[in-house]
N, C-alpha and C positions, 0 to 999 in steps of 0.2 A: 307619309310625310309627317303628319302630326305626331306620330310615335317617335320618329326621329328627332323632331324639335324637342320633345319631352325629354328624350335620352340625354341630348346635349345639355340641356337645362340642368338635369339632375347631375350630370358629370361636373358642370361648372359649379354648382352648389357643393358638391362633395370634395372637390379639389381643395387641398389645404392652401388657404391664402394668407401669405405673410402680410404684416400690417406696415411694411416699410413704404408703401405708396402714400401713406399719411404724413402729412408735414409735421416734422417734430417741432416742439417748442424751442426757443432759442433765448439765451442770456441777452439781456438788454434789447428785446424786440425781434421781429421777423428777419431783420438785417444785421443783427448783432451791433447796432449802431447807435442805440439809444433813441431811434426815431420810431414813433408809433403812428400808424396810418389811420388814426381816428378822425372822425368829422362830427360836426355838430356840437362842438365843446364851447363851454363858456369862455367869452373873450374878456371878462371881468367877473371876480368873485364877489359875493356879498361882503359887506363891511367886516364881518368877524370870520371870514373865510368860506370856503365851500362847505355844503351841508354835509355832516357826518352821517352816512347811512347806517353804519354799524361799527363795532370794533370787537376783535376777539383778543382776549388777554391771557390765554393760557399756552403760548408758543413755547415757553421755556426760553433759554438764552440763546441768541444767534443774530446772524446777519444776512441771511437768506433772503432773496427776493421771493415773491410768489409766482408761480406758473399757473396757466390756466389751459385745461383740456377737459373734455367729457363733461361739460358743464360743472366742472369742480375747480377748486382752488387747491394747488399743492405747495407746501412749504416745509422747511426743516427747521429744527429747534434742539436745544438740549435740555433734558431734565436730570438733575443730579449730574452723573458723569455719562449718561447714555444719549446718543442721538437718536432722533425720531424724525420720521416723515409724517406730516399731518395732511389729511384730506378733508376740506371744508366744503360746504355747500356755497353757492354764490350769495347766500344770505348770511354767511359767517357762522354756520352751525357745524361743530365737529362731526365727521362721519366716521373717522377711524384715525388711529395713529398706530405706526409700527415702528419698532427699534431697528436701527441699522448697525449698531456697534458703538463702542466706547468712543467719545468725542474729545476734542481738544479742550483742556481744563486749565491751562497755566495762564500765561499773558494773553489778556483779552479772550476769555473763554467762550465757547459756544459754536454752533454749527456755522458753516461758512458758505457752501456752495449751494446752488438753487437746483431743485429737481428738474430734470427734462423728460418730458413725456412724448412718446411717439406710438400712436394708436392706444393699444391696451397694455403697454409696458411703460414703467417709470424707472429712470436711472438717477443714481446720486453717488457722489464720491465724497466721503467724510474726511474730516480733517486729520484723522490718524491712518487713513489708507484704505478704509473699508469701501468697496466698490460694490453697489448692489443693483439688481434688477428685480422689481416686484410687479404684481399685477396691479395696474393702475385704478382698477375698480374696486378691488378687494384689499390690497396691500400684501397679498399672499406672495411669499418669495418665489422667484423663478431661477435665479442663480447669483452667485456671489463670488468675489475674488477679494484678495487683499494684495494691494500693488507692491507692498514692501516684501512680502515673502513669495508671492507668485511671479513677480517681475522685478526683482531687485530694486525697487524703488527705494527712496530716502526720504525721511521726514525733514522738515525745515522748520525754521525758528518759531513761527507764528501759526503753523499748521497749513495743511494742504487747503487751497482756496479756489480750485479749478471747477467750474461748472462744466460739465461733459459736453461734447460735440456729437451729434448724431447725424448721420447722412446716409440714406438708403439702409443697407444692412449692416453699416459699420458704426462703431463707437470709438471715438479718439480721445485719448487721455495721455497725461505726461507724468509717468512714474518718476522720472529724474534718475533713473538707474544708468550705470555704465553701459550695459548691453540694452536694456529695455528703456531708453531714454524718453522715447515717445512711441506709443503703440496704436495699432487698429485691432479691436476685437470685433468678432461676430456678435451683434447686438442681441441675438436670439438665444445663444448659449454661452456666450463669454469666451469662445476659443479664440486664440491668437491668430490673427490674419498676417500682420507684419510687425516687426519691431525695428526701430531706427536707433542707432547709437547717437544721433544728433551730434553735439560737441562733448558728449559725456559729462554735462553739468547738472546740478540739481534743478529741479522744478522751481518756479518763483512766482506763485500766486496768480498766474495769468490764464484766463480762458482764451484759447486759441480763436483766431478768426479763420473761418473757411470760406475761401472766395475761389473764383474762376478767372484765369488769365489765359485768353486764346481758348484753347480746348482743354487746358490742364487745371485740375483741382489742387489748390494749394492751401496748406495750413501755415498760417504765419503766427508764431508764438515767441515769447521770451523765454529763455533759460537764464542762469545766474549772470552771464557775462555777454550773452549774445541774443541777437534777434535771429531767429531761423525761418527759412522758407522750405517747407517739406512737401514733397510729392505726396498727395493723399492717396494715390493708387498703390504705392510701393514702399513709401517711407523714405525715399531717397533724399538727402539734403541737397537742395538746388542752390542754395546761397546761405551765407551768414553774414551778420554785421554787428561789430563789437559795440555793446551798449551797456554800461555799468552804472551803479550808484553805490552809495555807502553800505546799505544793508542787503543789496541783491534783491530789492523788492520792486517787481514790475507787475502790477496787479491789472493794468489796463489793457482791455481787449483793443488791438490795432484798429484804426479807422481806415476805410478802403474807398477810392474814387478814381476812376480813370487810369486803372492798372498801377496806381501808386498806393503805398501804405504809410500812414503816420503812426509811428510807434513812440510811446512816451512814458516817463516814470518819474517819481518823486524824489526827494532829497536833493534837489538842486540839479538833477541830471538833465531834465527838459526832454525835448521831443525831436525826433529826426524823420524827415520825409524821404522815403526810398521809392524810386521809379523802377517798376519792373519791366523788362523788355517784353517783346510781342508774345512769347511762350512762357514767360515766368521764370526762366532758367538762370537769369543774371539780374543784377540791381545797379543802380547808380544813386548817389546821394544828391538830392535836389537842394535841401536846406536843413539847417539846425536852428533851434530856438531853445536857449536854456531856461527861459522863464515860463514855459508851458510845461512844469513839473508836478503834474496832477499825481497824487500818491493813491487815492481810492476812488476818485469821483468820476472817472472817465470823462468823455467830451463828445460832442455832436458836430456833425457837418449840416450847413444849412445855406443854400445859395452861394456856394463856393467860399464858405467861411467856416472856420473851426471855433467852437465856443467851449470854454471849459475854465476851471480855476486852478491855480497852482498850490504848491504844498509849502515850501519856504518863501516862495512869492505867492502871496494869498489873493491877489487880485483875480477877478473875472476878467477873461480876455476875449477879444474878437480878433482872429487871425486870418490872413488871406491864405487860402489852401495852396496857391500856386507858388507864392515866393516867401511865405513865412512872416510877412510884415505884420506888426501889431497895429491894427486899426484903431482900437480904443480899448480902455480898461475901465473897471468899476470895482469899488470896495464897499457899496451900499449893503451887500448881502454877504454873510460870511462865506468862506470857500467850502466846496462840497460836491454834490452829485448834480448832474444835469441830464435831462431828457428833453425830447421835443415833439410837438404834435401841432398840426394846422400853422406852422409858422411861428409858433411862440415857444418860449423856453420854459421849464418847470425846474426851479432851482430848489434843492433841499440841502441846506447847510449843516455844517457839524455843529452849530449852535442850535440846530432845531427849527430855523427858519424855513418857511415853504412859501415860495414866491413864484408868481406868474409874470414873465418878463417878455416884452417886445423888443427884439434886437433891431435898433435902427442902424442908419448909415454912420453915425458918428457917436451913438451912445446907446447904453441899455435904458429902456424905459420900464420901471417896475409899475406894472398895472395893479396887482394885487398882492397882498402878503398876509400870512397868518403864522401861527407858531404850533408845532407838534408838542403837545403836552402829555399825552399818554405814552405809556411804555417805559422802557428802562435802558440804561447804558448809553452807548455812543450811537450817534445819528449817522450812521454809515451805509445802511441798506439802500439799494437802489429801487426808486418808486417804479410802478408799472402802470400804464393806462389800458384798461380792458373794458370795451362796451360802454364807454362814457363814464367809467368810475376810476378815479385815481387812487391806487392802492399804496399805502406807505407803511413799511414795517419799522418798528422802533422797539428793539429788544423782544420782550415777551408779547407785545402787541402788533396786531395787524389792523390798521384803520382804513376803512373804505369811505372816500369822499365822492359825492355825487358832483361831477363837473360837466353834465350835459346841459346844453342850452334850454 
């Protein structure tokens, strides 16, 4: 009996184990919603802002947010014309950096998308179509594709900006081709699982939302002129809804609650609430709001309300999720990015303001405010909260603020 147990144990150890059981990192937090499930955070910052733990100032140019896995920090940047993935210690020391290909160098140059890590694999899509998988511990290449040449993808005006979505053994990506409009790849070797023609439109800077309605996994994303609901199992287009703006820029990941999605974009277009039916195969429009026209900052849901800022309409807004009614607005902080934790909002404006805000029943209460002075370029990267640290990327700098109580 003892020898049989030993044999079973040996076979279990020898059997090849894929790492897809490990939860992949996600853009804008574990639910892709800007919500971070942290506790024990400061309810008020010191007068000069939260304590800066460290800063790393050699990221090159870019707008990528940091990802966290394997007790490491991963982020992308551009040096010269080459894109790099950087691996840092939790103390902000460089472990390694590896090139992934030429990056976007014209209008607003730099890296765009955020690395995604699942187990010991790291994935990144560059602004010019380089799709890579490397070993997350060493940076050694595992496989690579180019979504323009391998999947008839097409470039867009300001470079690809999609953070990849990983689920189990699949990687989802939007080449924006006629045939390979949206694709699912085997994330271990890069082979094609399915290709969806979508509506045949170019991609449009959007990281898709992967959600479940009934028993069906659905990718919700934007292409040039449409919001699409895609069956994640086979790539079938379940539904689409026309949604356009001046420059076909739709970079915000949709928000999801109670089988409804809020999809929104800038340049005066605004946002629409779409209710999916019980199995996600069809939609109906619940409401539309022109003023919620965020261009790059995303939005969050908290206590049945949407919080975010506009683009042409630069106010911060509190919006009722169910009916789209604006409950109140504020212009005290410049428009920009929002995330949330422990019931408080963290606003990072395009002017470099960093604020801790309590959303009340009738107004925003600015609890604390500071300014991000390190770094370079636009204040566009999305902050991340991880283990009591607020990470803010500004161009070449990644800054770690201690926000623990």
